[in-house]
N, C-alpha and C positions, 0 to 999 in steps of 0.2 A: 611161281619162281622155284619152289622146292624141287620139283621134278626136273627143272632145267639147270640146276646147279652143277657146275663142273667139279668132278672129284679130282683132288690134287694131293700129291705128297711133296713137301718141300724138304730137300736135302741140303743142309747148311753147315758152314763152319762159323756159326754165330759166336761173337765174343771178341773179334779183332776189329775189323772195319764195322762201323755202325750201320752200314746199309743192310746187312742181314736182318738186324732187329727191325728196321723200318719195313723190310719186305714181309716179315711175319705180321707186323701191325697192319699193313695194307691187306694182307690175306684175311685176317680175322674181321676186318671192317668191311669186307666185300661180300654182299649177299649172293653174288653170282657164283661163289666158290664154296665147295664143301672140303674143308681141310681134313682129309682122312687121317693124316699124321705127319710127324716131323722126324727126320733122321738127322743125326749129327755126325760130323766127319772131321778128321785131321787133327792130330796132336792134342790128345786129351778130349776125346769126344764125350766122355762122361761129364766133365765140367761144362762143356758146351750144352749138353742136355739139361743140366741144372739151370743154366742161363735161360734157355728156351722155355723150360717149365715155369720159371719165375715170371717171365714176361707174359706167357699165356695166362697164368693165374691172375696177374694184375688186370687183365681184360675179362676175367670171369670165364675163361675157357679151359678149365681143368679137365674137361672131357676129351681134349685132343691128346692122343698118346705121343710121347717123345721117346725115340729109341736111339741109344748110342751105337755108333758103328765103328768103322775102321779108324785107327789112329795113325797108321803109317802107310806110305805109298805101297803099291803092289810089289815093286821090284827095288828101285833105287832109293836109298834113304835120303830124306830131304835135309839139307843143311839149315841150321838155326840162325835166326837173325840176332845181331849183337844186343839189341835192347829187349830181348825176350826174358821173361821171368819163369822159373821152373820150381816145381814142388820137390819134396825130398825123394821122390821116385824118378826124378828127371823128366817129368811131364810138364808141358807148357801150361802156364796159368794165363788164360786169355785176359787182356787188360780190362774187359768189361765185367769180369767176375767179381761180385761183391759178396764176400763171405757172410756178412751180417744178414743179407737178404736171401741169398741163394743156397746156403749150405744144406738146408733141410729138404730141398727139393730133390727128387730121385727120378732117374729115367725108368722106363718100363723094363721088364726083365728081358724082353725079346731083343735080339741083336738086329741092328739097323738093316743090313742087307736081307736078313730073313723077313723082316717086316715088309720090305719092298716086295719081295717075292710073293709072300702070302697075300698081300693086299691086291696085287695085280692078278693073281690066279683066282681070287675070290670075286674080282670085278673085271672080267676080261673085256678089253676094248673101251674101258670107261675112265681109266686113271691117266692123268697127265703128270708126268714127273717134272718137277722144277728143281734141278740141281743148281745151287748158287754158291757152291764151294768146289774144292777139288772133286773129281769124279770117281774117287776110289770106291765109295759105297755102291754106286750104280754099276760100275764095272765088276765088282765082286758079286753082286746079285746076278748079273748076266752070265758070268763064268760059272757060277754054281747052278743056275737054272736057265739055260739058254732059251727054253721055250717061252719065257716071259716076253721076249722081244716082240713076238707076233701079237701079244696081248696088251702091249702098252699102247694107249691112245696116241700119245706123242711125248716127246721130250723137249721142253723149252728151257734152255740152260743159259746161265750167264758165264761166258767164257770166250776167249779168243781175242786177237787183235788182227783182223784180217787184212787191213790195209797198212800195217806197220811191220817193221823189221825187228820186233822184239817180242818175247813171250809174255802173254797175259798171266797174272798170278795164279788163277785157278787151274789153268792148263799146266803151267810150269811146275806146280806142286806134285803132279803125278801125270806126266805125259803118256806113260803106258796105259793108264786107266782111261785117259781121254781118247787115245786111239782105239781102244776096245769099244768104247761107247760110240764114237763117231762112225766106226765101221761095222756096227752091230746089225745094221739093216733097219733100225727103228727110224721113225719119222722125226727128224731132229731140226729144231729151230735154235740157232745160236745168236744170243744178243751179246755182241762184243764191245770192247772199249771204243770202237769207231763211233758208236752212237751213245753209249752210256755216259761218256764224258760231257755230253751236251745237256745232261739233266742234273743240275746241282742246285742246292738250296743256298740262298744268300744268308748272311749273318742276321739280317733283319728277320728273315723267316725263321731262323733257328731261335731267335729270341721270342718270337711269337709262340713257337711250340713250347719253349721252356716256361712261358707264362700260363700254360694250361694247368688245370688242377685235378684232372682225372687220375685215378690210380695208375692206369697204363702210361699216361704221359709222364708222370713223376718218375717211375722206374726207368723209362726209356730216356728221359732227360739225364738221369744219373749215369746211365750207360754211355750216353753221348759225351758227358763231361769227362768221364774216364778215358774215352777214346781221344778227345781233344788233348788232354794232358799227356797221354802216352806217346802219341804220334805227331803232335804239333801241326795237324792239318788245319786249314782255315775254315773249310765248310764241307758238309757231306755231299758226296756225289752219289746219286741214286742208281748205282749199277744194278743191284739185286731187285729193288722195288720196280724198276722199269721192266724187268723180266716177268715179274708177277703181273704187272699191268698189261703186258702183251697177251697174257692168257685171258684176262678179263675183257679187254677191248683190243683186238688185233689191229685196229686201224691206227693205233699210236705209232706203229713201226712198219716200215716197208721191208719185206724180205725178198731175197732172190736166191734161186738155187745155184750152188757153186760147188765144184770139186775142191775138197780141202784135204790137205795132208798135215797131220800132227807130226812134227819133226822129232825124231828120237836121237839124232846124231849129236855127239859131244860138241858143245859150243853153239848148237842150234836148238837144243832141247826145249820143247814147249812152244815153239813158234807154230802158228797156224797158217800154213802157206796155201795160197790159191794156186792150183795147177790147171793147165788148159785142157787136159784130158786125163781120164782115169789112169792111175799107176799104182804099183804095189803100196798098200798102206793108206791110199786115199779113199775118199768116199764123197758122194754127192749129198750135201745137207743144205738147209736154208739158212742164210746168214743175213743179219740185219744190215740194211744199207742206209736208212735214214730214219729220223724220228721227228714227230710233231712235239717238240720239246715243251713249248709253252702250254699246249693243250694237256699234255701229260702231267706237267707240274701242277697245273690248276686242279686236275683230277686227284692227284696224290694228296694235296693239301686239304681238299674237301673231305677226303676219306679219313685221313690220319690225324689231322689237326682238330680233334674233337675232344 
């Protein structure tokens, strides 16, 4: 198994929605994967790195490096949500940040996009990037070192709403970065809201997870409780864990190739539009069309509910 493990880097905005944390938990519980490292992105990436480091530590995986990356979009500043909380420097404090547990954890010194560049150059054709947040870090890495594009094995990302007339969150946060990544020429597989919304945990399953007693489950349960209290959502949707699951077992999701345009026009920003033929700013990528939801959910619980 060792020589067949897939090398991955997860790029995440962990700390808001709980699905990022579940995605990391799935990755560290999957022997098919070698988690080369984690990069964090978007509005206080340093705090997000602390969250990731604490979660990894709870699973005994202090060996996995975590590098903080970009805090702000490439071009247009992102407007803040009304219920966000900020520190004295005006930086977002993600709702899952627990100062008592996480304050002493520190990111590596290396900047996130530089870590992505170095890792790909040192492992040409071997690394799958799994961005599950805004695409700012990946776009910054591509802009700084365009030669990495031909050396990326593939990009499997959570983003887009390809059959809907509204922007998905990860793309909306930095549409310019999304267009740079989508049009980079890399082999891209996008897992959008069209399929991820079909993969959600029930409250009974949440209670089953909360009843676990392992160190990892305890800290993840605390993070989930903070998420519930902050956003008042009823149950977790496994957007990001499904994306990781597609890398482990591609049969969970059916993809098809489609020409996609990330819209940058005012009023339409962040929408991922399907176009019938190539046009300026569009690119042919693979988009998720359907998911074997029950099979995936069983797989996820078997891996993470331990």
